[in-house]
C-alpha positions as CSV (number, residue, x, y, z in Angstrom):
1,M,-36.7,11.4,13.6
2,K,-33.8,9.2,12.7
3,H,-32.9,9.4,9.0
4,F,-32.1,6.2,7.2
5,P,-30.1,6.6,3.9
6,N,-32.0,5.8,0.8
7,F,-30.7,3.8,-2.1
8,Y,-29.1,6.7,-3.9
9,E,-27.4,8.0,-0.7
10,I,-26.0,4.5,0.0
11,T,-24.8,4.2,-3.6
12,A,-23.1,7.6,-3.5
13,G,-21.5,7.0,-0.1
14,S,-20.3,3.5,-1.1
15,F,-18.8,4.9,-4.4
16,I,-16.9,7.7,-2.5
17,D,-15.6,5.3,0.1
18,L,-14.4,2.7,-2.5
19,A,-13.0,5.4,-4.8
20,I,-11.0,6.9,-2.0
21,R,-9.6,3.6,-0.8
22,Y,-8.8,2.4,-4.3
23,S,-7.2,5.7,-5.3
24,I,-5.0,5.8,-2.2
25,L,-3.8,2.2,-2.4
26,A,-3.4,1.9,-6.2
27,G,-2.0,5.4,-6.3
28,L,0.5,4.6,-3.6
29,A,1.6,1.4,-5.4
30,W,1.9,3.4,-8.6
31,V,4.0,6.2,-7.1
32,L,6.3,3.7,-5.4
33,G,6.7,1.2,-8.2
34,Y,6.4,3.4,-11.3
35,V,7.9,6.7,-10.2
36,L,10.1,6.8,-7.1
37,F,11.6,3.3,-7.1
38,K,11.0,2.1,-10.7
39,H,14.8,1.7,-11.3
40,R,15.8,0.5,-7.8
41,W,13.1,-2.2,-7.9
42,F,13.3,-3.1,-11.6
43,H,15.1,-6.4,-10.9
44,R,11.8,-7.5,-9.2
45,K,9.6,-6.4,-12.2
46,I,8.1,-9.6,-13.3
47,I,7.7,-8.4,-16.9
48,A,10.8,-6.3,-17.5
49,R,9.1,-3.4,-19.1
50,F,6.5,-0.8,-18.2
51,P,3.0,-0.4,-19.6
52,S,2.3,2.6,-21.9
53,S,0.3,5.6,-20.8
54,P,-2.7,4.7,-23.0
55,E,-2.9,1.3,-21.3
56,V,-2.8,2.9,-17.8
57,R,-5.5,5.4,-18.8
58,R,-7.7,2.5,-20.0
59,E,-7.2,0.7,-16.8
60,I,-8.2,3.7,-14.7
61,G,-11.3,4.3,-16.9
62,Y,-12.6,0.8,-16.5
63,S,-11.8,0.8,-12.8
64,I,-14.0,3.8,-12.3
65,M,-16.9,2.0,-14.1
66,S,-16.3,-1.0,-11.9
67,L,-16.4,1.1,-8.7
68,V,-19.9,2.4,-9.8
69,I,-21.1,-1.2,-10.2
70,F,-19.6,-2.2,-6.9
71,A,-21.4,0.7,-5.2
72,L,-24.7,-0.1,-6.8
73,T,-24.4,-3.8,-5.8
74,G,-23.6,-2.7,-2.2
75,A,-26.7,-0.5,-2.1
76,V,-28.9,-3.4,-3.5
77,T,-27.5,-5.7,-0.8
78,I,-28.4,-3.2,1.9
79,Q,-31.9,-3.0,0.5
80,F,-32.2,-6.8,0.5
81,A,-31.1,-6.7,4.1
82,R,-33.8,-4.3,5.0
83,M,-36.3,-6.7,3.4
84,G,-34.9,-9.6,5.5
85,W,-33.4,-11.4,2.6
86,T,-29.9,-11.6,4.0
87,Q,-28.1,-12.4,7.3
88,L,-26.6,-8.9,7.7
89,Y,-26.7,-7.8,11.3
90,W,-26.0,-4.4,12.8
91,R,-25.1,-5.0,16.5
92,I,-21.8,-7.0,17.1
93,G,-23.3,-8.3,20.3
94,E,-25.8,-10.4,18.3
95,H,-23.1,-12.9,17.4
96,G,-20.2,-11.8,19.5
97,W,-16.6,-10.7,18.7
98,P,-15.3,-14.3,18.0
99,W,-17.7,-14.7,15.1
100,F,-17.1,-11.1,14.0
101,W,-13.4,-12.0,13.3
102,L,-14.1,-15.5,12.1
103,S,-16.6,-14.1,9.5
104,I,-13.9,-12.1,8.0
105,G,-11.8,-15.2,7.4
106,A,-14.8,-17.1,6.2
107,T,-15.5,-14.3,3.7
108,I,-11.9,-14.5,2.4
109,L,-12.2,-18.2,1.9
110,L,-15.6,-17.9,0.2
111,H,-14.3,-15.2,-2.1
112,D,-11.2,-17.2,-3.0
113,T,-13.4,-20.1,-4.0
114,W,-16.0,-17.8,-5.8
115,F,-13.2,-16.1,-7.7
116,Y,-11.4,-19.3,-8.8
117,W,-14.5,-20.9,-10.3
118,T,-16.1,-17.8,-11.8
119,H,-12.7,-16.9,-13.2
120,R,-12.4,-20.3,-14.9
121,L,-16.0,-19.9,-16.2
122,V,-15.5,-16.5,-17.8
123,H,-12.5,-17.9,-19.7
124,H,-14.9,-20.1,-21.6
125,R,-14.7,-19.2,-25.3
126,R,-18.4,-18.3,-25.4
127,L,-18.2,-16.0,-22.3
128,F,-14.7,-14.5,-22.5
129,R,-15.5,-11.6,-24.9
130,Y,-18.5,-10.5,-22.9
131,F,-17.1,-10.9,-19.4
132,H,-13.3,-11.0,-19.3
133,R,-11.8,-9.5,-22.5
134,V,-11.2,-6.0,-21.0
135,H,-9.2,-7.3,-18.1
136,H,-7.0,-9.2,-20.4
137,L,-6.2,-6.2,-22.5
138,S,-3.6,-5.6,-19.8
139,H,-0.9,-8.1,-20.8
140,N,1.6,-6.2,-18.5
141,P,-0.8,-4.8,-15.8
142,S,-0.2,-1.9,-13.6
143,P,-1.8,-1.4,-10.1
144,W,-4.8,0.3,-11.8
145,A,-5.6,-3.0,-13.6
146,A,-6.9,-4.4,-10.3
147,Y,-10.5,-3.3,-11.0
148,A,-10.3,-2.9,-14.8
149,F,-13.2,-5.1,-15.6
150,D,-15.9,-5.5,-18.3
151,P,-19.2,-4.3,-16.7
152,A,-20.5,-7.9,-16.7
153,E,-17.4,-9.1,-14.9
154,A,-17.7,-6.2,-12.4
155,V,-21.2,-7.5,-11.5
156,V,-19.8,-11.1,-11.0
157,Q,-17.0,-9.8,-8.8
158,A,-19.3,-7.5,-6.8
159,S,-21.7,-10.4,-6.1
160,I,-19.4,-11.6,-3.3
161,F,-21.2,-9.0,-1.0
162,P,-24.8,-10.4,-1.4
163,L,-23.5,-13.9,-1.6
164,A,-21.6,-13.7,1.7
165,A,-24.5,-11.8,3.4
166,I,-26.9,-14.6,2.3
167,V,-24.9,-17.6,3.4
168,M,-23.6,-16.4,6.8
169,P,-24.3,-13.8,9.5
170,L,-22.2,-10.8,8.4
171,H,-21.6,-7.4,10.1
172,P,-21.1,-4.5,7.6
173,L,-17.9,-3.6,9.4
174,A,-16.5,-7.1,9.0
175,F,-17.2,-6.9,5.3
176,A,-15.5,-3.5,5.2
177,I,-12.4,-5.0,6.7
178,F,-12.6,-7.8,4.2
179,M,-12.8,-5.3,1.4
180,G,-9.6,-3.6,2.7
181,W,-7.9,-7.0,2.5
182,Q,-9.4,-7.6,-1.0
183,I,-8.4,-4.3,-2.5
184,T,-4.8,-4.4,-1.0
185,F,-4.2,-8.0,-2.2
186,N,-5.7,-7.3,-5.7
187,I,-3.6,-4.2,-6.2
188,L,-0.4,-6.0,-5.1
189,G,-1.2,-8.9,-7.4
190,H,-1.4,-6.5,-10.4
191,A,1.4,-4.1,-9.4
192,G,3.9,-6.0,-11.6
193,Y,6.5,-6.6,-8.9
194,E,7.3,-9.8,-6.9
195,F,7.7,-8.8,-3.3
196,H,7.8,-12.2,-1.7
197,P,11.2,-13.6,-0.6
198,R,12.8,-16.4,-2.7
199,W,12.5,-19.0,0.1
200,L,8.7,-18.8,0.0
201,M,8.5,-21.4,-2.8
202,D,10.6,-23.8,-0.8
203,S,8.3,-23.6,2.2
204,W,4.7,-24.8,2.8
205,L,3.6,-21.2,2.5
206,G,4.5,-21.3,-1.2
207,H,1.9,-24.0,-1.7
208,V,-0.8,-22.0,0.0
209,L,-0.3,-18.3,-0.7
210,N,-0.6,-16.9,-4.2
211,T,2.0,-14.5,-5.5
212,P,2.1,-11.6,-8.0
213,T,4.2,-13.8,-10.3
214,N,1.4,-16.3,-10.5
215,H,-1.2,-13.7,-11.5
216,I,1.1,-11.8,-13.9
217,M,1.8,-15.1,-15.7
218,H,-2.0,-15.4,-16.1
219,H,-2.1,-12.0,-17.8
220,E,0.8,-13.0,-20.1
221,K,-0.6,-16.4,-21.2
222,L,-4.4,-15.9,-20.8
223,R,-4.8,-19.4,-19.3
224,G,-4.1,-21.2,-16.1
225,N,-3.2,-19.6,-12.7
226,Y,-6.8,-18.8,-11.9
227,G,-6.5,-18.3,-8.1
228,L,-6.7,-15.1,-6.2
229,Y,-5.5,-15.1,-2.6
230,F,-4.4,-18.7,-2.3
231,N,-2.8,-21.3,-4.6
232,V,-4.8,-24.2,-3.2
233,W,-7.5,-24.5,-5.9
234,D,-4.9,-24.2,-8.7
235,R,-2.9,-27.0,-7.2
236,L,-5.9,-29.2,-6.5
237,M,-7.3,-28.7,-10.0
238,G,-3.9,-28.9,-11.8
239,T,-4.3,-25.4,-13.3
240,N,-0.9,-23.9,-12.2
241,H,1.4,-23.2,-15.1
242,K,4.1,-25.8,-15.1
243,E,6.8,-23.2,-15.2
244,Y,5.3,-21.1,-12.4
245,E,7.7,-22.1,-9.6
246,A,10.7,-21.8,-11.9
247,R,9.5,-18.3,-13.0
248,F,9.1,-17.2,-9.3
249,R,12.6,-18.4,-8.5
250,E,14.0,-16.6,-11.5
251,V,12.4,-13.3,-10.7
252,T,13.4,-13.5,-7.0
253,S,17.0,-14.4,-7.9
254,R,17.8,-11.5,-10.1
255,A,20.6,-9.3,-9.1
256,K,20.0,-5.6,-8.3
257,R,21.0,-3.2,-11.1
């Protein structure tokens, strides 16, 4: 008789999978940017100093808590799917390969919109201390700050899985690929280094893609620059910092030491 994983098995499996991916990617970014090449790449360090050890330990601790909440939310979503409350499907042939790949792009766009507006919401003075204070303890974040959330904010961020599964047909493998993109982009955005070329801001891509400089400025100033993957919502809503483009050009023009 075929065994279907129960809620606790799904939670444990999801946590192990997320923890491995997060540890590998954030750990790699840490080793490269804060150990092996910290001096060679320092001219691209957006804030020209390194976070203290207690700050990094705090980020890791809260990241572990967030991973537990993400895993629980994933297990709840699978349970919802079994009850027919979502549009999760299990055989790619049900919707075909074209939709499989399109659904990944659609989830990225959905998450970018969800993140921008929930991010602005948790900056409200009545919500900030309960949802977003922990993340902003990192004024000079490291790669481990990517998932360093208050528990309440971790729930908000994890809600992209049930949200996407409710609004569109979604294969679990497509969501797993999206999560690979999400974790990678989030870690790079918090790593503290600007890796884009200087010419980006003088091209149309600079008006579409977000950059680490944009998000690090958000951590510095606590307001503005609310976007995640793209810079479209910030530009449409006028929430980019006025000095964002100048700061990007300054960081990407520094001479190597």
